[in-house]
N, C-alpha and C positions, 0 to 999 in steps of 0.2 A: 115358336117356343110356348111348347105347355110348360108349366109351374103348377105344380100340388104343393099346398102350406098349410100346415096343422095351427088352427089359432084357438083360443078356449071354446069358440061357439062350435069348431066342429073343423072341415077340412075349407080351404078356398083354393079354385081353379083360374090362375091365370093364363091370357092367351094374348101373345104376340104374335103379328103376323109381320116381315117387312118388305114393303115394295118391289125395293134392289135390294140387292146384296145379300149377306149374311151376317147372322151371328158370329162374333171374334170367342169361339169357346177357349176355354184354358189348353194348357201343352197337355197332350197327351201322355197317360204315363200306367199310372193303377187303372184299373176300371174302376174302382170306386174312389169318386174326387169330392171333396168338400172346399166351396168355397164361401167368404166372407158376404153378408147382405149387401153392405156396400159396392162390393165387386159384382154382385151382380146386378144392380140398379145400374151401373154403369153401363154393363156389359148389355141390359136390354134398351139402353134409351141409345146405344150405337156407340159409346166412348171408349177407347182401344185403350187400356192400361196396362201398361210395360213392365213395371215395377212399383207396387203401391205399399206406403209402411203409414201405420197409423199410428201417430203418437200418443204417449200416455196423457191424460187429461187428470189434474189434479182440481179437488174442491178445497175453497177457503174455509 
């Protein structure tokens, strides 16, 4: 997997190669898909999430 990410200082290229298996990509649909940063990190670490929801956080 290669990921190009923009930060304030410029582009950052992330590269991850698996020894065995494949990455579990999001379900095919539209050609352009957006995934959250959290789901991307889980996918790169090899954790397959069927359904993820993020709870609202409140500050006191």
